[in-house]
C-alpha positions as CSV (number, residue, x, y, z in Angstrom):
1,N,51.6,90.8,162.9
2,L,50.5,93.0,165.8
3,D,47.3,90.9,166.0
4,R,49.4,87.9,167.0
5,V,51.2,89.7,170.2
6,R,50.3,88.2,173.3
7,N,50.7,89.3,176.9
8,E,48.2,87.4,179.1
9,S,47.9,86.5,182.9
10,R,45.4,84.1,184.2
11,E,45.3,84.5,188.3
12,N,43.5,82.2,190.7
13,R,43.4,83.6,194.2
14,F,42.2,82.7,197.5
15,L,41.9,85.0,201.0
16,G,40.8,83.5,204.0
17,A,40.7,84.5,207.9
18,L,39.0,82.9,210.9
19,E,39.1,84.5,214.7
20,M,37.8,82.8,217.7
21,T,37.6,84.8,221.0
22,Y,37.3,82.7,224.2
23,D,36.4,85.1,227.7
24,V,38.3,83.1,230.5
25,T,37.1,85.8,232.8
26,P,35.6,89.2,232.9
27,W,39.0,90.7,232.7
28,L,41.0,87.8,230.4
29,N,40.2,86.5,227.0
30,I,41.8,84.8,224.7
31,L,42.2,85.5,220.8
32,N,43.5,83.4,218.1
33,R,43.4,84.6,214.5
34,S,44.7,83.0,211.4
35,G,44.8,83.9,207.8
36,V,45.7,82.4,204.4
37,D,46.7,84.2,200.9
38,T,47.4,81.8,198.3
39,Y,47.7,82.2,194.8
40,T,49.0,81.1,191.3
41,D,49.5,83.1,188.3
42,N,50.5,81.7,184.7
43,R,51.4,84.1,182.3
44,Y,52.1,84.1,178.9
45,A,54.0,86.6,176.7
46,F,54.3,86.3,172.8
47,L,56.1,88.7,170.2
48,P,56.1,87.1,166.5
49,V,59.2,87.1,164.2
50,G,59.2,90.6,162.9
51,S,57.8,92.6,166.0
52,S,59.6,95.7,166.4
53,A,60.3,95.3,169.8
54,L,62.2,91.8,169.2
55,L,62.3,90.8,164.9
56,T,63.2,87.5,166.0
57,G,60.5,86.9,168.0
58,S,60.2,85.8,171.6
59,L,58.1,83.4,173.8
60,T,57.9,83.5,177.6
61,Q,55.6,81.1,180.0
62,E,56.3,81.2,183.6
63,A,53.9,80.1,186.6
64,I,54.2,81.8,189.6
65,Q,52.5,80.5,193.0
66,E,52.3,82.4,196.4
67,T,51.2,81.4,200.0
68,Q,51.4,83.1,202.9
69,V,49.9,81.6,206.6
70,N,49.8,83.5,209.6
71,N,48.5,83.1,212.9
72,D,48.5,84.9,216.1
73,L,47.5,83.6,219.4
74,I,46.9,86.6,222.0
75,A,45.8,86.7,225.8
76,R,44.5,90.2,227.0
77,A,43.8,91.2,230.5
78,H,42.2,94.6,231.7
79,T,41.7,95.5,235.1
80,N,41.2,98.7,237.3
81,F,43.2,99.6,240.7
82,G,40.5,102.2,241.8
83,P,38.8,104.8,239.6
84,N,42.4,106.5,238.7
85,V,44.5,103.8,237.7
86,T,44.0,101.2,234.6
87,L,46.3,98.4,233.8
88,T,46.0,96.1,230.2
89,G,48.3,93.6,228.7
90,L,48.7,91.3,226.3
91,V,50.8,88.4,225.4
92,G,51.1,87.1,221.8
93,Y,52.6,84.3,219.6
94,N,52.8,84.6,216.1
95,I,54.1,82.4,213.4
96,N,54.0,83.2,209.6
97,A,55.2,80.9,206.9
98,R,55.5,82.2,203.1
99,R,56.5,80.2,199.9
100,S,56.8,81.6,196.8
101,S,58.0,80.1,192.9
102,Q,58.6,80.9,190.0
103,V,59.0,78.3,187.1
104,G,59.0,79.2,183.5
105,A,61.3,79.6,180.5
106,T,61.8,82.5,177.9
107,A,63.1,81.7,174.2
108,T,64.0,84.0,171.3
109,G,64.3,83.3,167.6
110,F,62.1,81.2,166.4
111,I,63.2,78.6,163.7
112,N,60.0,78.2,161.8
113,P,58.1,81.8,162.4
114,F,54.8,80.2,160.6
115,S,54.5,77.4,163.6
116,P,52.4,77.9,166.7
117,P,54.5,79.5,169.7
118,Q,56.4,77.1,171.4
119,L,59.6,76.7,173.0
120,N,61.3,73.8,171.5
121,N,60.5,76.2,167.8
122,T,63.6,78.1,168.8
123,P,67.5,76.7,169.0
124,S,68.1,75.4,172.5
125,T,71.2,78.0,173.0
126,N,68.1,80.8,172.8
127,R,66.4,79.0,175.7
128,S,66.5,80.5,179.3
129,P,64.9,78.7,182.2
130,F,64.5,79.9,185.5
131,N,63.4,78.3,188.6
132,L,63.2,80.2,191.8
133,I,61.8,79.3,195.2
134,V,61.7,81.2,198.3
135,E,60.5,79.8,201.5
136,Q,60.2,82.2,204.7
137,R,59.2,81.2,208.2
138,T,59.1,83.7,211.3
139,A,58.2,83.0,214.8
140,A,57.7,85.8,217.6
141,L,56.7,86.3,221.2
142,Y,55.3,89.7,222.3
143,S,53.8,91.7,224.7
144,Q,52.3,95.1,225.9
145,V,51.7,96.6,228.8
146,D,49.8,100.2,229.0
147,L,49.2,101.7,232.4
148,G,46.6,104.4,232.5
149,L,46.1,107.2,235.4
150,F,43.5,109.7,236.1
151,N,42.2,109.0,232.1
152,Q,44.9,111.8,231.4
153,V,48.2,110.1,231.6
154,Y,49.2,107.2,229.9
155,L,52.4,105.0,229.6
156,T,52.8,102.1,227.3
157,G,55.6,99.5,226.8
158,T,56.4,96.8,224.4
159,V,58.8,94.0,223.4
160,R,59.0,91.6,220.6
161,G,61.7,88.7,220.3
162,E,61.6,87.4,216.4
163,Q,63.2,84.3,215.1
164,A,63.3,83.9,211.0
165,S,64.6,81.2,208.9
166,T,65.8,84.1,206.4
167,F,68.5,85.5,208.7
168,G,70.7,82.4,208.2
169,P,72.9,80.8,210.4
170,Q,75.6,83.5,210.9
171,A,72.9,86.0,212.1
172,K,72.1,86.0,215.8
173,S,69.3,83.7,216.6
174,T,66.9,86.1,218.3
175,F,65.9,89.3,217.5
176,I,64.7,91.8,220.2
177,Y,62.4,94.9,219.6
178,P,61.4,97.1,222.8
179,A,59.6,100.4,222.9
180,V,58.2,102.8,225.4
181,S,55.7,105.6,224.8
182,G,53.9,107.8,227.0
């Protein structure tokens, strides 16, 4: 019976990224960075009748798919105010979308222990289908300013405002994250 136990996973994955920069002036450039990460994972787990883990046997088949797309559009500027003062700043816009799904079923108690493993070879009361879909979207506007004095003292301020589809209608629609360091 041990040679019939299966626990398989077949995954297909694609990762891609693209970055483009354009120098508008010697002190200002625009950057766009995009990326995608997507995969599909088909899983199959079979325990035959008489297995020590589950005497009645079990079968689980599931398909998992997940995709994430991200894009940042950033404007960066840098200037000097004389030999002792530098100022660098950026403003960016980020969008991110994620979608995942998990569809499948688990069944136990095979009717015919000699039949090939199939979900319909179990009583309908022993089948547990599942179907989960999650979608998340965020959008953010962010900025950073760096002030340098005498190449020794530096002050940085940042702020990020973010909205997300997962916060729900009862939540505040925009969250602000400020920070200062030096």
